[in-house]
C-alpha positions in Angstrom: 22.0 4.3 5.7 20.8 0.7 6.8 19.8 -0.1 10.3 22.0 -2.4 12.6 19.1 -5.0 12.3 19.0 -4.7 8.5 22.6 -5.3 8.1 22.2 -8.2 10.6 19.5 -9.7 8.6 21.4 -9.0 5.2 24.5 -11.2 6.5 22.2 -14.1 7.9 19.9 -14.3 4.8 22.9 -14.7 2.4 25.0 -17.0 4.4 26.3 -20.4 3.5 24.9 -23.3 5.4 27.2 -26.3 5.2 25.2 -28.5 7.7 21.8 -29.4 7.8 19.2 -26.9 6.7 18.6 -24.0 9.4 20.6 -22.8 12.2 22.5 -24.7 14.8 24.5 -24.2 17.9 27.8 -24.8 16.1 27.8 -22.5 13.2 24.7 -20.2 13.8 23.0 -19.6 10.4 26.1 -20.6 8.6 29.2 -18.9 7.1 29.0 -15.4 6.2 29.0 -14.8 2.2 29.8 -11.2 1.4 29.3 -11.8 -2.3 25.6 -12.9 -1.4 25.1 -9.9 0.6 26.1 -7.7 -2.1 24.2 -9.3 -4.8 21.2 -8.8 -2.3 21.8 -4.9 -2.1 22.3 -4.8 -5.6 18.7 -6.8 -6.3 17.2 -4.4 -4.0 18.4 -1.4 -6.2 17.4 -3.0 -9.4 13.9 -4.1 -8.6 13.5 -0.9 -6.5 14.4 0.3 -3.2 12.6 -1.4 -0.4 11.6 -4.3 -2.4 13.9 -6.8 -1.1 15.4 -4.9 1.9 12.8 -3.5 4.1 12.4 -1.3 7.0 9.2 -0.6 8.8 7.4 -0.2 12.1 5.1 -2.4 13.8 2.8 -1.7 16.6 2.1 -4.3 19.5 -0.5 -6.7 18.2 -0.1 -5.2 14.4 0.6 -7.2 11.4 1.2 -6.5 7.9 0.9 -8.8 5.0 1.8 -8.7 1.3 2.2 -11.0 -1.7 5.6 -12.2 -3.5 6.5 -14.4 -6.4 8.7 -17.2 -5.7 10.7 -19.3 -8.3 11.3 -22.9 -8.0 14.8 -22.5 -9.8 16.3 -20.6 -7.0 16.5 -21.1 -3.3 14.2 -19.2 -1.1 15.5 -17.3 1.9 13.6 -14.4 3.9 14.8 -13.1 7.2 13.5 -10.6 9.8 15.5 -9.1 12.5 14.9 -6.2 15.0 16.8 -4.5 17.7 14.8 -5.4 20.9 14.7 -3.0 23.7 17.0 -3.8 26.6 15.6 -6.1 29.1 16.6 -7.4 32.5 20.3 -8.1 33.0 20.9 -11.9 32.4 23.5 -12.3 35.5 27.3 -13.1 35.6 29.2 -15.5 33.2 29.1 -18.9 34.9 25.7 -18.8 36.2 23.0 -21.3 35.2 21.3 -20.4 31.9 18.4 -18.1 32.3 15.2 -20.1 31.4 13.0 -17.1 31.2 12.0 -15.5 27.8 14.0 -12.3 27.5 12.0 -10.7 24.5 10.3 -7.4 24.8 8.9 -7.4 21.6 8.0 -10.6 20.0 8.0 -10.6 16.2 6.7 -13.5 14.1 6.9 -14.2 10.2 5.3 -16.8 8.1 4.6 -17.5 4.5 1.9 -19.2 2.8 1.4 -20.5 -0.8 -1.9 -19.3 -2.0 -2.2 -22.3 -4.5 -1.3 -25.2 -2.2 -2.1 -23.5 1.2 1.5 -24.7 2.4 2.5 -22.8 5.4 6.3 -21.9 5.8 7.6 -21.3 9.3 11.1 -19.8 10.5 13.8 -22.3 11.9 13.6 -23.2 15.6 16.2 -24.9 17.5 15.7 -26.8 21.1 18.0 -25.0 23.5 17.2 -27.7 26.3 17.6 -25.6 29.1 16.2 -27.9 31.4 18.8 -30.7 30.9 21.3 -29.0 28.7 22.1 -32.3 26.8 24.6 -32.4 23.9 22.5 -34.8 22.0 19.3 -32.4 22.0 21.4 -29.3 21.3 22.9 -31.3 18.4 19.5 -31.9 16.7 18.6 -30.1 13.4 16.4 -27.2 13.5 12.8 -27.5 12.7 10.3 -25.1 11.3 8.0 -23.6 14.2 6.9 -20.5 16.0 9.9 -18.8 17.6 9.2 -16.6 20.7 12.8 -16.5 22.0 15.0 -14.9 19.2 15.2 -11.5 17.6 16.0 -13.0 14.3 13.7 -15.4 12.3 14.6 -16.9 8.8 12.5 -19.1 6.7 14.6 -21.1 3.9 14.0 -23.6 1.2 16.5 -25.1 -1.2 14.0 -26.1 -3.6 10.6 -24.0 -3.1 7.6 -24.4 -5.2 6.7 -21.8 -7.8 3.9 -19.6 -7.2 2.5 -16.6 -5.2 3.0 -16.5 -1.6 1.6 -14.3 1.3 4.3 -13.0 3.6 2.9 -12.1 7.1 5.0 -10.3 9.8 3.2 -9.7 13.2 4.1 -8.1 16.1 2.9 -10.6 18.7 3.1 -8.5 21.7 5.3 -9.2 24.7 6.4 -11.8 26.9 4.6 -12.3 30.2 6.5 -10.9 33.1 8.8 -8.9 30.9 8.6 -5.2 30.1 5.5 -3.8 28.4 5.8 -4.1 24.5 6.3 -1.1 22.3 6.4 0.1 18.8 9.3 -1.7 17.0 11.1 -1.0 13.8 11.5 -4.3 11.9 13.8 -5.3 9.2 13.0 -7.9 6.5 15.2 -9.0 3.9 14.6 -11.7 1.3 16.0 -13.6 -1.7 13.7 -15.1 -4.4 10.5 -13.3 -3.2 9.9 -10.6 -5.2 6.9 -8.4 -4.4 3.9 -8.1 -6.7 3.4 -4.7 -8.3 1.4 -2.1 -6.0 -2.3 -1.7 -6.4 -3.9 2.0 -6.8 -7.3 1.6 -4.7 -8.5 5.2 -5.1 -7.8 8.6 -6.1 -9.3 11.7 -4.5 -8.9 14.9 -6.4 -9.1 18.3 -4.9 -11.9 20.7 -6.5 -9.2 22.7 -8.1 -7.8 19.5 -9.6 -4.1 20.9 -8.0 -3.7 18.1 -5.6 -4.8 14.5 -4.9 -4.7 11.7 -2.3 -3.7 8.4 -3.7 -4.6 5.4 -1.6 -2.6 2.1 -2.6 -1.9 -1.4 -1.5 1.8 -2.4 -1.6 4.5 -4.5 0.2 5.4 -2.5 3.3 8.9 -0.8 3.3 8.8 0.2 -0.6 9.9 3.5 -1.9 8.0 4.8 -5.0 7.9 8.0 -7.3 4.7 9.0 -8.1 4.3 10.0 -12.0 1.7 11.5 -13.9 0.9 12.0 -17.4 -2.1 13.6 -19.6 -1.6 11.5 -22.9 0.2 8.2 -21.8 2.7 8.7 -24.7 6.2 7.3 -24.3 8.3 10.0 -22.5 5.2 11.8 -21.1 5.3 10.6 -17.7 6.9 13.1 -14.9 7.5 12.9 -11.4 5.2 14.7 -9.1 5.8 13.2 -5.9 7.3 10.3 -3.6 5.8 7.6 -1.4 6.9 5.3 1.3 4.8 2.3 2.2 4.7 2.3 6.0 2.5 -0.5 6.0 0.4 -2.7 3.4 -2.4 -0.3 3.2 -1.1 3.3 2.2 -2.1 7.0 1.1 -0.1 9.7 -0.1 -1.2 13.4 -0.8 0.5 14.9 -3.9 0.5 18.6 -5.1 0.7 19.4 -8.9 2.8 22.1 -9.9 2.3 21.6 -13.6 -0.6 21.1 -15.6 -3.2 21.7 -12.8 -6.7 21.8 -14.1 -5.9 19.3 -16.9 -9.1 17.6 -18.1 -7.5 14.2 -17.6 -4.7 12.7 -16.1 -3.2 9.4 -15.7 -1.3 8.3 -12.4 1.1 5.6 -11.7 3.5 4.3 -9.0 7.1 3.5 -10.0 9.5 1.7 -7.6 12.4 4.3 -7.1 16.2 3.4 -6.9 
């Protein structure tokens, strides 16, 4: 079952935006599109659980990054959301706008095109809390660093094809607010398909009946650990499961069949 922040991110990521690109103070991130949300859930199942819809934890000042492939023929959208811990009350309705930032945990997301070096940042609006002018609040959103909201979205209608690095960072807290803490983060994406995981090392027990598999992966992804002694079609069998809690992971797997085989092949397969 998805977290509330994940459902929120799914809804925002697939919305229709009839105005200027990015959010605005009139329609927010746009108009909810149920069909787009359902297609996103279907894509996550098709590619593999946790590939397009992710949930993982970040400690203060912690960061994760992973590589994705982007196609120029399809709009790009990636959204992160989190349920921030309760902060100080904001006062009664009708009081002046509170100008102090309310976040406890400040999460930031960005993307980098590894070929061109282009940096993509989330949309940011100017709330103009000092003057509260309509003219400023009607200005179109601009890409930037957001330390106000608990939702951040990057989107491009015509992205450049290529390999991009996604970075999600727990930037700590806001001065004067409660101390930052471990935060569960939701990240959902359209047209940002993670690359295959990379097995770094395999440490086998002396009896060859268990092993520790270390691998690089996009965080929040689920895998089946499979093994074969022949590499023949149909010879692969599931011997364990793995969940990528970060970008650098390890899992211990016990072998219940074929222990002590003279040779063994291993692979990670995204699970549904």
